[in-house]
C-alpha positions as CSV (number, residue, x, y, z in Angstrom):
1,X,-120.4,193.9,106.9
2,X,-119.1,195.7,103.8
3,X,-117.4,193.7,101.2
4,X,-113.7,194.4,100.7
5,X,-112.4,195.4,97.3
6,X,-109.1,194.8,96.0
7,X,-106.7,197.7,95.5
8,X,-106.9,197.5,91.8
9,X,-110.9,197.7,91.7
10,X,-110.5,200.9,93.7
11,X,-107.6,202.3,91.5
12,X,-109.9,201.6,88.4
13,X,-112.8,203.6,90.1
14,X,-110.5,206.6,90.9
15,X,-109.0,206.4,87.3
16,X,-112.5,206.5,85.7
17,X,-113.8,209.4,87.9
18,X,-110.5,211.5,86.9
19,X,-111.1,210.2,83.0
20,X,-114.3,211.8,83.1
21,X,-112.6,215.1,83.1
22,X,-109.2,214.6,81.5
23,X,-109.1,213.8,77.9
24,X,-106.2,214.0,75.4
25,X,-106.6,215.9,72.0
26,X,-104.4,216.2,68.9
27,X,-102.7,219.6,70.2
28,X,-102.7,218.2,73.9
29,X,-102.7,214.8,74.2
30,X,-102.9,212.6,77.5
31,X,-99.8,211.2,79.0
32,X,-101.0,208.1,80.9
33,X,-99.0,206.1,83.3
34,X,-99.6,202.3,84.2
35,X,-97.4,200.7,86.8
36,X,-97.2,197.0,88.2
37,X,-95.2,195.2,90.6
38,X,-92.5,194.8,88.3
39,X,-92.8,197.5,85.5
40,X,-93.8,200.9,84.7
41,X,-95.6,202.1,81.6
42,X,-96.0,205.4,79.9
43,X,-98.2,206.0,77.0
44,X,-99.0,209.5,74.9
45,X,-102.5,209.2,73.8
46,X,-105.0,211.3,71.6
47,X,-108.6,210.4,72.9
48,X,-110.2,211.7,70.1
49,X,-108.7,209.6,67.4
50,X,-108.3,206.9,69.9
51,X,-104.9,206.1,69.1
52,X,-101.4,205.9,71.0
53,X,-98.8,208.2,69.5
54,X,-95.8,207.3,71.6
55,X,-95.5,204.5,74.2
56,X,-92.3,203.7,76.2
57,X,-92.0,200.9,79.4
58,X,-89.4,199.4,81.4
59,X,-90.0,196.5,79.3
60,X,-89.2,198.1,75.9
61,X,-86.0,199.8,77.7
62,X,-84.9,196.2,78.8
63,X,-83.9,197.4,82.2
64,X,-83.1,194.9,84.9
65,X,-85.4,196.3,87.5
66,X,-88.3,198.2,86.5
67,X,-90.3,198.7,89.9
68,X,-87.9,201.6,91.4
69,X,-87.8,205.2,90.9
70,X,-84.4,205.0,88.8
71,X,-86.4,203.0,86.2
72,X,-89.5,205.5,86.4
73,X,-87.0,208.4,85.8
74,X,-85.5,206.6,82.9
75,X,-89.0,205.9,81.5
76,X,-90.2,209.5,82.0
77,X,-86.9,210.7,80.0
78,X,-87.4,208.6,77.3
79,X,-90.8,209.5,76.9
80,X,-90.6,213.1,76.6
81,X,-87.4,212.5,73.9
82,X,-89.8,210.5,71.9
83,X,-92.6,212.9,72.2
84,X,-90.3,215.9,71.4
85,X,-89.1,214.0,68.2
86,X,-92.8,213.5,67.1
87,X,-93.5,217.1,67.6
88,X,-95.7,217.1,70.9
89,X,-94.6,219.5,73.4
90,X,-97.7,219.8,75.9
91,X,-99.5,217.0,77.3
92,X,-102.1,216.6,80.0
93,X,-100.8,214.1,82.9
94,X,-103.0,211.1,83.9
95,X,-101.8,209.4,87.0
96,X,-104.1,206.5,86.0
97,X,-105.6,206.3,89.8
98,X,-102.4,206.0,91.4
99,X,-101.2,208.3,94.0
100,X,-98.9,210.8,92.7
101,X,-95.9,209.8,95.2
102,X,-93.1,207.6,94.5
103,X,-92.4,206.1,90.8
104,X,-95.5,207.9,89.5
105,X,-93.9,211.2,90.5
106,X,-90.5,210.4,89.6
107,X,-91.7,209.7,86.0
108,X,-93.6,212.9,85.7
109,X,-90.8,215.1,87.1
110,X,-88.4,213.4,84.8
111,X,-90.6,213.9,81.9
112,X,-90.7,217.7,82.8
113,X,-87.1,217.9,83.0
114,X,-86.6,216.6,79.5
115,X,-88.8,219.3,77.9
116,X,-92.2,218.1,78.2
117,X,-94.5,220.5,79.5
118,X,-97.9,219.6,81.7
């Protein structure tokens, strides 16, 4: 019998597979998404220098419920505002091994509507 792996182990394997091809640079950094059961986080990362340029989360925004689509939209809008204030217009989207659906899609759509291009 095959040993069953946890969902997070499988997600990390998917994320590592995608990260082989996706990388952020100073000109076009990477927008990474992490979602937990209670919150959602987004970071814009320059992989060449290994630095986080902009970060935002439902925790930092002090949202009462950080695990719904409305919270993801709020975080997406805020990360785009912070990125545009830091002169970042183009990013590469990294869904973090999650399915592009629900909260991840809501965050990406909100960031696009707020002016971020990817």
